[in-house]
N, C-alpha and C positions, 0 to 999 in steps of 0.2 A: 504493499499499499504506500509506503514512504516513497519508493522509487518512482511509482507510476502516478501518484496523485499528489501527495504532500510536497515532495521536492519540486516538481514542476511549478506548483503555485508559489512556493517560497522563492524560487529562483527568478520569478518575475518581479520581485520586490528588490529594492536596494538592499545590499548584503547586510548592512548594520541594522536596518529596519527589520529585516527578516529575523536577525538574531534576537532583537528585543521582543519581537512577537512570540517566537518560540520560547524564549526565556520566561517571559511573563506568563504564557499559557501553562508551562510546566510548573511554575511556582504556584499559580492559582490551583491547578489540579492537585498538586502535592498537599495542599491544605485541606482537601476534602477527605473526610474519614474513609479509609479503605483503599484510597487510590494508590498510595505507596506500596501497600501489600499486593495490589493487582499488578503494579509495574514490576515488582520483584518476581511475581509468579510468571509473568510473560517474558521478561528480559534477562533475568539472572540465571547463571548456571554455575554450579559448584561441583568440583571433583578433586579428590586428594592430589592427583598428579599435577594440578595447576598451582597448588600452594607452594610458596617458597619463602625462605627467610633471607633478607638482604639488609645489610648494615644494622643487624640486630632487631629488625622489625619483621613481623609475620604478615605477608600479603596473601590474600585468598586466591588471587590469580595474577599473572604478570602484566596485565593490561590496565593502564591508568589513563586518566584524562589530563592532558597537558595544561600548563598555565595559559591563561588568556581567555578561556571560555567562561569560567566563573571567577572573575577577578575579585569580587567582594564577598565570596563565601555565602552567596544567597541561596544556592540550590544543592548544597552538599547532600542532604537527605535524599532528594529526588535523583541525583546522579548516582548515588550509591545503589538505589533501586534499579538502575539501568544496567547493573552488573559490573561496573568498574571495580578493579582491585584497589585502586587508590585514586584520590583526586588532589591535584595540585592547584591551589588557589593563587590569585595574583596575576600579574606582578603587583604587589602592594608597596606603597610608599608611605613614609611617616605621616605626611599631610595629604589631605584630599587634593586631587587635581583633575581638571577636565580632559586632559589629553590634547591631542592635536585637532585642528579644525576638520570638520566633515566636508566632503566625503573622505573616508579614511580606511574603508574596507571594500575590497573588490574581488569578484570571482573571475577565474579564467577557466570556464567549464571544459574547453577543449583539452586543457592541460591537467584537469582535475587539481586545480591549485587556487590559492588565495594570495592576494597582496594586501598587507595591512601596514598602516602607519598610525596605529592607535595612540601611541605615546604614553603608556602607563596611565590611562584613565582609570581612576579608582577613588573610593571614598575614604581612604586612609586606613592605617593599620589598626587603630583603636576600634573603628566600626567593624572591621572584619573579625577582630578578636571577639567582640561582643556577640556577633552572630554564631561564631563557632562554639561559644560556650553553651549555646542553646540547641545545638544539633543533637539528634537522637541516633543517627546511623553509626554503627560500629565499623568504621572504615578508616584506613590510613589517610592522613591529611598532610600534604606538603605545603609549606609556605614559601612561595617564590617572592623574593624581596628585591627592591630596587631603590634608587635615589629619586628625589623630586627633581623636576626639570630645571628649577632655578637654583639648585644646590651645586656649587662649583665642584669640580673633580677633586680639588685638594682638600675638601672637607666632606667628601662623599661617605667616608667610613662612618661618620656620625649618623647618617641616615640609615645605613644598614644596621648599625647597632640599635638604633631606636626601634626598628622593625623587629629585631630579635627580642628585645625587651617586651614589646607589646604583644607578640604572638607566641612567646615561648611556652606558655602553659596550655595552648590550645592547638598546636600542630605537632606532628610526629617527626618531621625533619624540615630542614631549611634548604633552599636553593638560592645562592647568590647570583643574581642576573646582572652581568656586565656586558652582555652580548646582544641586546636588542639594538637594531639599527635605527630606531625611531625616537631616541632621546639624544639630542645633539651632544657629541663628544663622549658618550658613554663607552663606546668600544675602545677608546683610548685607555681605559682602565684595564684592558686585557693585556697590556704590555707587562712584561715580567715583574719589574720592580714595584710599580704602583699596585699591581694586582696582589703580589705577595704581602705588601704592607697592609692593604685593605683586609685581606683574608685573615691575617694574623690578628688584627684588631677585632674583627667580628668573632673570630674563634675564641679570643680571650673572654669576650662578653658571654658567648655561648657556654663556655666551660665554667664561668663564674655562677651560672644559674644552679638551682638545686639538682637538676638532672640535665646534663649536656645532650642536645639533640644532634643527630647526624647532620653534618653540614656539607652540602654539595655545591659544585660550581657548574653553571650552565654556560656552554661555550658556543661560539659561532662556527658554522660550517666553512667559513671563508678563511680560516687560519691555515698557514703553511705547515709543512711537516716540522720545520724548525720551531715554530710557535707551539705546535702540539707537544714537542719534546719538552718545551718549557712548562707546559701545563702539567705534564707528568711529574716533573720535579717540584712544581708548586703544590700539587696535591699532597706530596709526601712531606714537604717542608712545613706546610700550614696545618698538617694533620687533618686533612679533609677526609670525609667518608666515601666520596665518589664524585662522578661527573655526570651531568646531563648533556647528551650529545645528539642532536644539535638544536640551536635556535634557527630562526629563519635566515635566508640568504639574501644578499644584495645582488647576486649574480642572476642574469637573465638569459644565459646561454642555453640554446637548444629548445626554446619554447615553440610550441606549434601556433600559439596565438600570434597574429600578425604583429610585427615589431612596432608598427605605427600605433596600434591600440595599446600595447604595453607601455610605450613611451608616453602616451596620452594619460594613462592612469597615474604616472608619476612615481615618486620615491616610495619606498617601503620594503618590508621584509616579505620575501616569497616563501610560501610553505606548500606542502602537498606533494604530489607524485614527482615533480621535477627534482625534488630534494632527496628522494629515496636513495639513489646510488651514492651521492656524496656523504649523506649521513652515515650510511653503512661503512663507507671507506674510513671515515673518521673513527667510528667505533672500533673497527678492526685494527686500525693503526694504534690507537690508545691501548687496546687490550694486548696486542702483540708486543709492542715496545715496552710496556710496563710489566709484561709477564703475568697479566691478570692480577695486578697488585691491588686494584680497587674496583668496586662495582660501577657499572655504567648503566644509566637509563637511556635507552635509545629512542629518539624522536626524529620523525621526518619521513613522510611518504608512506605511512602505514595504512593500507586499505583492506588487506586480506590476511587470512591465516598464514599464507606463504610469506607475506611481508613481515609478519611478526617473527616467524621462524628465521628469516634471513637476518634480522637484527640480533636474535638470540644466538644464532650460529656464529655471528661476527664477534660476539663477546659481551653483548648486553645481558644484564640480569633481569631487567624490566623494560617495558616499552610504554610509550604514551601516544595517544591519538589527539589530534585537534581537527585538522582539515579532513582526515578520513571520517571522522564522526559527522562532520557537516555533510559530506557527500554520500555517505553510506547509511546514515540514519540511526535511530535508537536501538535497532537490533544487532548492530555490528559487533558489540563485545560478546554477546551470547553466541553469535555465529562463529566468531573466532575461537572462543573457548571450546565449543562443541567440536569443531573440526580439528583443532589441535589435539584434543583427547582422542577422537576417533581415529585419527591418522597416526597416533603415537608420536607426534612431533613436538612434544613439550620437552624442552631442555632445561634442566635446573641451572640457575645462575650461580 
């Protein structure tokens, strides 16, 4: 029904308008008694072979929802009912901010892709924390954290520290996001020295809490092998628990959508099927070069059970969807889990 009725209707709307429509509808439905149970019955799938323990946390399956869909932790219970093994909220910043001007989200249907330049639009860390305190679903929650747009890079660490302090009691792990292409100057923080200094500061705050949370780093797919080598060293030096690979790309190579249309859409991060191969390459490189020294959450171009297995085989311990969820619909996680189990294609991370 989603592919033949719902999706064609949604794809007639502006992409961000469609997102808000689906988001609002799911939230309203989730507030009706019995609806979340019905969603779990229809869309969830549990099997012992899907379960795994990664950085000390127990996940019911390896398939999570990437940051960017539920920035403000408004639909955690409803998304858990759709079968995800974990939900990563954010990117959250210390203070609320509106993000970049609209339009800022675009579909490339021919490429099964999205371009976004959202710009960390969110209601702030404190508001997200308050919602998470009220959640009822028993699901792993990741907190993807960033800096406010008007915070200079030389004081960015204070923003990440503020997010850790606000969210520490309500999330299970943190992801430091310095790889979004949509906040001016943010990717400069991926350079070795500023990144290591930032991560050490954030890690000190994290470890000063009653219980330190796993701290991960989300990286761009546009890094060179030499920069990826730096990332491996930084993970070890900063005592990180793992890496999320990868964020969206600024590369537009190989798209089927006419170049004129792509150029007209403007700047932003590209996600979806065109990112699949590069994300897998990055995962494989990090896993091989590090000797499997740390877990990797694989993100980029995951639409099918085969895509999941490709990331796991490359060295990922978990995977996350975003664009694949938009294109494939609410039944995608259940379908992936069922087919992975049926085919015996589940690889423990």
